[in-house]
VEXDREN-2710 file (C-alpha; in Angstrom, 1 decimal):
% VEXDREN-2710
k/r/px/py/pz
1/UNK/104.4/119.0/73.4
2/UNK/101.4/116.9/74.5
3/UNK/103.8/114.0/75.5
4/UNK/105.9/116.5/77.6
5/UNK/102.7/117.9/79.3
6/UNK/101.5/114.4/80.1
7/UNK/104.9/113.5/81.7
8/UNK/104.9/116.7/83.7
9/UNK/101.4/116.1/85.0
10/UNK/102.3/112.5/85.9
11/UNK/105.3/113.6/87.9
12/UNK/103.3/116.3/89.7
13/UNK/100.5/113.7/90.4
14/UNK/103.1/111.3/91.9
15/UNK/104.6/113.9/94.1
16/UNK/101.1/115.1/95.2
17/UNK/100.0/111.6/96.0
18/UNK/103.1/111.0/98.1
19/UNK/102.5/114.2/100.1
20/UNK/98.8/113.2/100.5
21/UNK/99.8/109.8/102.0
22/UNK/102.3/111.7/104.3
23/UNK/99.5/114.0/105.4
24/UNK/97.1/111.1/106.1
25/UNK/99.7/109.1/107.9
26/UNK/100.5/112.0/110.3
27/UNK/97.2/111.4/112.1
28/UNK/98.1/107.8/112.8
29/UNK/100.2/106.2/115.5
30/UNK/103.9/105.5/115.0
31/UNK/103.3/101.8/114.5
32/UNK/100.9/102.4/111.6
33/UNK/103.3/104.8/110.1
34/UNK/106.1/102.3/110.3
35/UNK/104.0/99.7/108.6
36/UNK/103.2/102.1/105.8
37/UNK/106.9/102.7/105.3
38/UNK/107.7/99.0/105.2
39/UNK/104.8/98.3/102.9
40/UNK/106.1/100.9/100.4
41/UNK/109.7/99.5/100.7
42/UNK/108.4/96.0/99.9
43/UNK/106.6/97.3/96.9
44/UNK/109.8/98.8/95.6
45/UNK/111.7/95.6/96.3
46/UNK/109.1/93.4/94.7
47/UNK/108.8/95.5/91.6
48/UNK/112.5/96.0/91.2
49/UNK/113.1/92.2/91.4
50/UNK/110.3/91.7/88.9
51/UNK/112.3/93.8/86.5
52/UNK/115.1/91.2/86.7
53/UNK/113.1/88.0/87.1
54/UNK/109.8/88.8/85.4
55/UNK/110.4/91.3/82.7
56/UNK/113.9/90.2/81.7
57/UNK/113.4/86.5/82.5
58/UNK/116.5/86.0/84.8
59/UNK/116.4/84.1/88.1
60/UNK/117.9/86.1/90.9
61/UNK/117.2/85.2/94.6
62/UNK/119.8/87.4/96.2
63/UNK/117.8/90.7/96.2
64/UNK/118.3/91.2/99.9
65/UNK/122.0/91.6/99.3
66/UNK/121.4/94.8/97.3
67/UNK/118.9/95.9/99.9
68/UNK/121.7/95.5/102.5
69/UNK/124.3/97.2/100.4
70/UNK/122.2/100.3/100.1
71/UNK/121.3/100.3/103.8
72/UNK/124.9/100.0/104.9
73/UNK/126.1/102.6/102.4
74/UNK/123.7/105.1/103.9
75/UNK/124.5/104.1/107.5
76/UNK/128.3/104.4/106.9
77/UNK/127.9/107.8/105.1
78/UNK/125.8/109.0/108.0
79/UNK/128.4/108.0/110.6
80/UNK/131.3/109.4/108.6
81/UNK/129.9/112.6/107.0
82/UNK/126.6/113.7/108.5
83/UNK/128.3/115.4/111.6
84/UNK/129.8/117.9/109.1
85/UNK/126.5/118.3/107.1
86/UNK/124.9/121.7/107.4
87/UNK/122.1/121.2/105.0
88/UNK/118.5/120.0/105.4
89/UNK/118.0/116.5/106.8
90/UNK/115.5/115.8/104.1
91/UNK/118.1/116.7/101.4
92/UNK/120.5/114.3/103.2
93/UNK/117.8/111.6/103.0
94/UNK/117.4/112.1/99.2
95/UNK/121.1/112.2/98.8
96/UNK/121.5/108.9/100.7
97/UNK/118.8/107.3/98.4
98/UNK/121.0/108.2/95.4
99/UNK/124.2/107.0/97.1
100/UNK/122.6/103.7/98.2
101/UNK/121.2/103.2/94.8
102/UNK/124.5/103.8/93.1
103/UNK/126.5/101.6/95.4
104/UNK/123.9/98.8/95.0
105/UNK/123.8/99.3/91.2
106/UNK/127.6/98.8/91.1
107/UNK/127.2/95.6/93.1
108/UNK/124.5/94.5/90.7
109/UNK/126.9/95.2/87.8
110/UNK/129.6/93.1/89.5
111/UNK/127.2/90.2/90.0
112/UNK/125.4/90.5/86.6
113/UNK/128.5/90.7/84.4
114/UNK/130.2/87.4/85.2
115/UNK/126.9/85.6/85.6
116/UNK/125.7/86.3/82.1
117/UNK/126.6/82.9/80.8
118/UNK/124.5/81.3/83.5
119/UNK/120.7/80.7/83.3
120/UNK/118.0/79.4/85.5
121/UNK/119.0/77.5/88.6
122/UNK/122.7/78.2/88.1
123/UNK/122.1/81.9/88.1
124/UNK/119.9/81.6/91.2
125/UNK/122.7/79.8/93.0
126/UNK/125.2/82.5/92.1
127/UNK/122.9/85.3/93.3
128/UNK/122.1/83.4/96.5
129/UNK/125.8/82.9/97.2
130/UNK/126.4/86.6/96.6
131/UNK/123.8/87.4/99.2
132/UNK/125.3/85.2/101.8
133/UNK/128.8/86.6/101.0
134/UNK/127.7/90.1/101.5
135/UNK/126.0/89.3/104.8
136/UNK/129.0/87.4/106.2
137/UNK/131.5/90.0/105.1
138/UNK/129.5/92.8/106.7
139/UNK/129.1/90.7/109.9
140/UNK/132.9/90.5/110.2
141/UNK/133.9/94.0/109.4
142/UNK/134.6/96.2/112.4
143/UNK/134.0/99.4/110.5
144/UNK/130.5/98.2/109.7
145/UNK/129.7/97.3/113.3
146/UNK/130.1/93.5/112.9
147/UNK/127.2/91.5/114.2
148/UNK/125.9/94.4/116.3
149/UNK/125.3/96.6/113.3
150/UNK/125.4/100.4/113.0
151/UNK/123.4/103.3/114.3
152/UNK/122.1/105.4/111.5
153/UNK/122.3/109.2/111.6
154/UNK/120.0/111.0/111.1
155/UNK/116.9/109.0/112.1
156/UNK/114.3/110.3/109.6
157/UNK/110.8/109.1/108.9
158/UNK/109.6/110.9/105.8
159/UNK/106.8/108.7/104.4
160/UNK/106.4/110.7/101.2
161/UNK/110.0/109.8/100.2
162/UNK/109.4/106.0/100.3
163/UNK/106.0/106.3/98.7
164/UNK/107.6/108.4/95.9
165/UNK/110.4/105.9/95.5
166/UNK/107.9/103.1/95.0
167/UNK/105.9/105.1/92.5
168/UNK/109.1/105.8/90.5
169/UNK/110.1/102.2/90.5
170/UNK/106.6/101.2/89.3
171/UNK/106.6/103.9/86.6
172/UNK/110.0/102.8/85.2
173/UNK/109.0/99.2/85.0
174/UNK/105.6/99.9/83.5
175/UNK/107.2/102.2/80.9
176/UNK/109.6/99.5/79.9
177/UNK/106.6/97.2/79.2
178/UNK/104.7/99.7/77.0
179/UNK/107.5/101.6/75.2
180/UNK/110.1/100.5/72.6
181/UNK/112.8/100.8/75.2
182/UNK/111.5/97.7/77.0
183/UNK/111.2/95.5/73.9
184/UNK/114.8/94.1/74.3
185/UNK/114.1/93.1/77.9
186/UNK/110.9/91.3/76.9
187/UNK/112.7/89.7/73.9
188/UNK/115.4/88.3/76.2
189/UNK/112.8/86.9/78.5
190/UNK/111.0/85.1/75.7
191/UNK/114.0/83.7/73.8
192/UNK/117.7/84.8/74.2
193/UNK/118.9/83.1/71.0
194/UNK/116.1/84.5/68.8
195/UNK/116.5/88.0/70.3
196/UNK/120.3/87.9/69.7
197/UNK/119.6/86.8/66.1
198/UNK/117.3/89.8/65.7
199/UNK/120.1/92.2/66.8
200/UNK/119.3/92.6/70.5
201/UNK/122.4/93.0/72.7
202/UNK/121.6/90.3/75.2
203/UNK/124.6/91.0/77.4
204/UNK/123.8/94.7/77.6
205/UNK/120.2/94.0/78.3
206/UNK/120.9/91.6/81.2
207/UNK/123.4/94.0/82.8
208/UNK/121.0/96.9/82.6
209/UNK/118.3/94.8/84.2
210/UNK/120.6/93.8/87.1
211/UNK/121.8/97.4/87.5
212/UNK/118.4/99.0/87.5
213/UNK/116.8/96.3/89.8
214/UNK/119.7/96.4/92.3
215/UNK/119.8/100.2/92.2
216/UNK/116.2/100.5/93.3
217/UNK/116.7/97.8/96.0
218/UNK/119.7/99.8/97.3
219/UNK/117.7/103.0/97.4
220/UNK/115.0/101.1/99.3
221/UNK/117.7/99.9/101.7
222/UNK/119.0/103.4/102.3
223/UNK/115.5/104.6/103.0
224/UNK/115.0/101.7/105.4
225/UNK/118.2/102.4/107.3
226/UNK/117.3/106.1/107.8
227/UNK/113.7/105.3/108.8
228/UNK/114.7/102.6/111.2
229/UNK/117.6/104.4/112.9
230/UNK/119.8/101.2/113.4
231/UNK/120.6/98.2/111.2
232/UNK/122.3/94.8/111.7
233/UNK/123.0/91.9/109.4
234/UNK/120.1/89.8/110.7
235/UNK/117.7/92.2/109.0
236/UNK/118.9/91.0/105.6
237/UNK/119.1/87.3/105.9
238/UNK/118.3/84.9/103.0
239/UNK/114.7/84.6/104.0
240/UNK/114.2/88.2/103.0
241/UNK/115.2/87.3/99.5
242/UNK/112.8/84.4/99.5
243/UNK/110.0/86.6/100.7
244/UNK/110.6/89.2/97.9
245/UNK/110.9/86.4/95.3
246/UNK/107.6/85.0/96.6
247/UNK/105.9/88.3/96.1
248/UNK/107.1/88.4/92.5
249/UNK/106.0/84.8/91.8
250/UNK/102.6/85.2/93.6
251/UNK/101.8/88.4/91.7
252/UNK/102.8/86.9/88.4
253/UNK/106.2/87.1/86.9
254/UNK/106.3/90.1/84.5
255/UNK/103.3/91.8/86.0
256/UNK/104.1/95.1/87.8
257/UNK/100.5/95.3/89.1
258/UNK/100.8/91.7/90.5
259/UNK/104.1/92.5/92.2
260/UNK/102.5/95.6/93.9
261/UNK/99.4/93.7/95.0
262/UNK/101.4/90.6/96.2
263/UNK/103.8/92.8/98.2
264/UNK/101.0/94.5/100.0
265/UNK/99.1/91.3/100.6
266/UNK/102.0/89.2/101.9
267/UNK/103.2/92.1/104.1
268/UNK/99.7/93.0/105.4
269/UNK/98.6/89.5/106.5
270/UNK/101.5/88.6/108.9
271/UNK/101.6/92.1/110.4
272/UNK/97.8/92.4/110.8
273/UNK/97.7/89.1/112.6
274/UNK/100.2/90.2/115.4
275/UNK/97.3/91.6/117.4
276/UNK/94.9/88.7/116.5
277/UNK/93.0/87.4/119.6
278/UNK/93.0/83.7/120.5
279/UNK/91.4/81.4/118.0
280/UNK/89.4/78.3/119.0
281/UNK/90.9/75.1/117.7
282/UNK/87.5/74.0/116.4
283/UNK/87.3/77.1/114.2
284/UNK/90.8/76.6/113.0
285/UNK/90.2/73.0/112.0
286/UNK/86.9/73.8/110.3
287/UNK/88.6/76.5/108.3
288/UNK/91.4/74.2/107.2
289/UNK/89.0/71.4/106.2
290/UNK/86.6/73.7/104.4
291/UNK/89.3/75.6/102.5
292/UNK/90.8/72.3/101.4
293/UNK/87.6/71.2/99.8
294/UNK/87.0/74.7/98.4
295/UNK/90.4/74.6/96.6
296/UNK/89.6/71.1/95.2
297/UNK/86.3/72.4/93.9
298/UNK/87.9/75.5/92.3
299/UNK/90.5/73.4/90.6
300/UNK/87.8/71.1/89.3
301/UNK/85.9/74.1/87.8
302/UNK/89.2/75.5/86.3
303/UNK/90.1/72.1/84.7
304/UNK/86.7/70.8/83.7
305/UNK/84.2/73.6/83.3
306/UNK/84.7/75.2/79.9
307/UNK/81.9/77.7/79.9
308/UNK/81.6/81.5/79.6
309/UNK/83.3/83.5/82.3
310/UNK/80.0/84.7/83.8
311/UNK/79.0/81.0/84.4
312/UNK/82.3/80.2/86.0
313/UNK/82.1/83.3/88.1
314/UNK/78.8/82.0/89.4
315/UNK/80.4/78.7/90.2
316/UNK/83.2/80.4/92.2
317/UNK/80.6/82.6/94.1
318/UNK/78.7/79.4/95.0
319/UNK/81.8/77.7/96.2
320/UNK/82.6/80.7/98.4
321/UNK/79.2/80.8/99.9
322/UNK/79.1/77.1/100.6
323/UNK/82.6/77.3/102.1
324/UNK/81.4/80.0/104.5
325/UNK/78.4/78.0/105.6
326/UNK/80.4/74.8/106.1
327/UNK/83.0/76.7/108.2
328/UNK/80.2/77.9/110.5
329/UNK/78.4/74.6/110.8
330/UNK/81.5/72.5/111.1
331/UNK/83.0/74.9/113.7
332/UNK/79.9/74.5/115.9
333/UNK/79.9/70.7/115.6
334/UNK/83.6/70.5/116.5
335/UNK/83.1/72.8/119.4
336/UNK/81.1/70.1/121.1
337/UNK/84.1/67.8/121.1
338/UNK/86.3/68.4/124.2
339/UNK/89.5/68.0/122.3
340/UNK/88.7/71.0/120.1
341/UNK/87.6/73.4/122.9
342/UNK/91.1/74.7/123.5
343/UNK/92.4/78.0/122.0
344/UNK/95.4/78.9/120.0
345/UNK/97.2/82.2/120.4
346/UNK/96.4/84.2/117.2
347/UNK/99.7/85.9/116.9
348/UNK/101.5/82.6/116.6
349/UNK/99.4/81.6/113.6
350/UNK/100.5/84.5/111.4
351/UNK/103.3/82.7/109.6
352/UNK/101.1/79.6/109.2
353/UNK/98.4/81.7/107.6
354/UNK/101.1/83.3/105.4
355/UNK/102.2/79.9/104.2
356/UNK/98.6/78.8/103.8
357/UNK/97.7/81.8/101.6
358/UNK/100.7/81.0/99.3
359/UNK/99.7/77.3/99.0
360/UNK/96.1/78.1/98.2
361/UNK/96.9/80.8/95.6
362/UNK/99.5/78.6/93.9
363/UNK/97.1/75.7/93.7
364/UNK/94.3/77.8/92.3
365/UNK/96.4/80.1/90.1
366/UNK/100.0/78.8/89.6
367/UNK/100.8/81.5/87.0
368/UNK/100.3/84.2/89.7
369/UNK/97.4/86.6/90.5
370/UNK/97.9/88.7/87.3
371/UNK/100.1/86.3/85.3
372/UNK/101.6/88.6/82.6
373/UNK/98.7/91.0/82.7
374/UNK/98.5/94.5/84.1
375/UNK/95.6/96.2/85.7
376/UNK/93.5/98.4/83.5
377/UNK/89.8/99.1/83.2
378/UNK/89.7/97.6/79.7
379/UNK/91.4/94.4/80.9
380/UNK/89.1/94.2/83.9
381/UNK/85.9/94.7/81.8
382/UNK/87.0/92.7/78.8
383/UNK/85.3/89.4/79.9
384/UNK/82.0/91.3/80.2
385/UNK/82.2/92.7/76.7
386/UNK/80.4/90.8/74.0
387/UNK/82.8/89.8/71.2
388/UNK/81.4/90.8/67.8
389/UNK/82.3/88.7/64.9
390/UNK/82.8/90.6/61.7
391/UNK/81.9/88.6/58.5
392/UNK/84.1/89.0/55.5
393/UNK/82.9/91.6/53.1
394/UNK/80.3/93.0/55.6
395/UNK/80.9/96.5/56.8
396/UNK/80.2/97.5/60.4
END
């Protein structure tokens, strides 16, 4: 009874949080609302791919294909059946999420089943090829609008739906990590041969991972299509798959918390920089030089300073402070040089900064932001707690 009550309260809290986000977003402009929708969709895509790549240990880089399958399924159903629909548009939106998820899950089953004998790079090539096949087929089908794409009916922007979808995806993946149902997935990730010897159905586990991950991606695609109002194949190119994969790797493969944080971080930086004002070349060069030396210093501390975490945290704080001072001083010095007095349009630097953030984080923490960990207050405060050594035969 207590378990059931906890589940019910969790569901009500998720729904309440979704409607709270919707209410807060209503006071914002349409651009901010669109960014909130896209951020939630990227969270769903990142966490669902993490189920395949991180939790189960496969290597898929064609996640945009399932995203596209769900989007086109919703768009086609809207064109063919929505004119005869007499129910609520919101109910239609929820129905299309289910349809997009089911169609994409079937596609995931089709890809996952024949690819089970492949591992690592070979599986990655197959999924990448599947993604390109889907895009090219769609681009040449008249019923799907060919290169021009399709208009999506109805055009709905229900923020609470995409937020709730992201929460459901996070809850599913998190429960797989902390319950017995997820042990086969983790076992396959660690060692397929050993897990098979212990009775784990490796084939079934891999297929379920592909089906669940692709299903959530398809549901996200359906939501994206209905929120956007029009779709075309260029929205689902291979670079979308690489961006989603980057979010998983950056957050830490196997970490749901890391996937969420990386999705928000890598989405926010490029979009926020669209309205960035011009940046002086002297400031840009001083930042590049200072950050380069800061990364080298942090790596030195990581590799050579084996002291308590409080001491290393002080080192990192000192490096950050020195870097800020050096940027200021070096920027003023370079500003005196005529060659560095020009300005660079800030909006054009957004992808450069995107790539720079990836390089810096991978150099400092190649295992990802959270590695295999999940956020919790106990995990966050564990370095600050003093470890007590209990002597044999001595009671506490």
